[in-house]
N, C-alpha and C positions, 0 to 999 in steps of 0.2 A: 521114051526118054523123058525125064522130068525137065520142065522149063527152067532155064537159068534166071534167077532173080537176085537182086541185091538184097541185103539184109533189111533195107528200108521198105521194100516192096512186098507187103502181104505175108511176110514170114510169121508163122504162129510162134508163140513163145517157146513151145517145145522144139520147133525146128531150129530156132536160134540156139537153144541150149545144146542140141545135138551137134550143130555146126561148130560151136565153140569147143565142145569136147573132142570132136574129130580134129580140129585145128591143134588143140593141146597135145593130142596123141601124136600127130605127125611131126610137130616141132620137137617133142621129146624123142621121137624116133630118130630124127635127124641129128640131134645132139648125141644120142647113143652111138650112132654110126661114127661120129667124129671121135668119141671117146675110144671106141674099139679100134679105129685107125691109129690113134696115138699109141695105144698099147701094142698093137701089131708092129708099129714102127720101132718102138723100144725093144721088142723081142728080136726083130731083124738086126737092129744096131748092135745088140749084145752078141748075137750069133756071129755077125761079121767081125766084131772086134776080137772075139775068141779065135776065129779062123785066122785072122791076120797075126795075132800073137803066136799061135801054134806054128804058122808058116815061118815067121821070123825066127822063132826058137830053133826049129828044125834046120833052117838055113845056117844058123850060127854054129850048129854042131856038125856041119858038113853032111847032112842027111839030105842030099839035093833033090831026089825024085819026089819025096813026100810033099815039099812045098808046092810042087807042080800039081800034084793030085789035089791038095787042099785048095789051091788057087782055082782049079777047075770046078771044085764043089762050090767055092765061093762065087764064081761066075754064075753057076746055076741058082744059087740062093739069091743073088742080085736080081737075076731075071724074074724069079718068082715074086720077089719083093716089089719090083717095078710093076708087074702085072697086078699085084694085090693093090697097090696105090691107085692104079687106074680103075680097078673094080670099085673101090671105095668112092672114087670121084664120080663114077657113073651112077652109083646108088644114091649118093647125096644129091647129085643134080636132079635125079628123078623125084627125090623127096621134096626138093625146093620148087620144082614145077608144080607139084601138088599143093604146097604151101601157098604159092603165088595164086594159084587158081582159087583156093579157099578164101584168100584175102580179098578177092573181088567181091565177096559177099559180106565183108566185115567193114565196120566204119573206119578202121585204120589198117593200112597195109604196111606194116612195119618192115617186114622182110623184103617186100617188093621195093619199097623206097630205099632201104639200105643197099640193095643190090643195084638199083639205078645210080646211086651216089658212087658206089664202088666202080662201076663201069666208067664213070666220067673221070675218075682219079687214076693214079698210077698203081693201083692195087693189083697184086699178083695173087692169084689163088694159091692157097697153101699147097695143094696137090701139084700145082705147076712147078713150085720150087722144090718140094720134097722129093719129087721123082728123080732129081739129079743126084741124090745121095746114093741110091743103089747103082746108078750109072758110074759114079766116081769110084765106088768100091770095085765095080767091074774093071775099070781102067787100072786100078791099083793091082788087081789080081793078074791082069795081063802083064803088067810090069814085073810082077813077082815071077811069072813064068819065064819071061824073057831073061831076067837077071839070073834065074836059076840055071837056065839052059846055057847062058853065056859062061857062068862060072864053071859048069860042067865041061864045056869045050876048052876053056882056058886051062883048067887043072888037069885035063886028061892028055 
């Protein structure tokens, strides 16, 4: 295993350039994961909105069982979305561990310092907040199922 050294301790110029290129690659990769996560969230939000609209329409025309089926599908989509968010979080956490490790060998540890400042503040990671969205859709679907079943009981 190669000995860990700081950038100021005997790195040859080519080693420094390789280290900086690797750092750029992993930072770009982390940013790409964030972009993909945002696109994925937009897709799920659009899918959920469509399912809610269809369930609402079918309820309004007294087609009671279809909203229950659509709500069940919506619950499954919410579950997959939630897991997807957690997967992106795990992937980005791994990438930032690599970034922090590489920064130990650079003169400035920008991401490491930023992370330290955020830990001391009331900052909530985006994934900690965004995972509530599929959960809330799931709750909404449960309410749709309950309302649909109640309407069926009342009208029959």
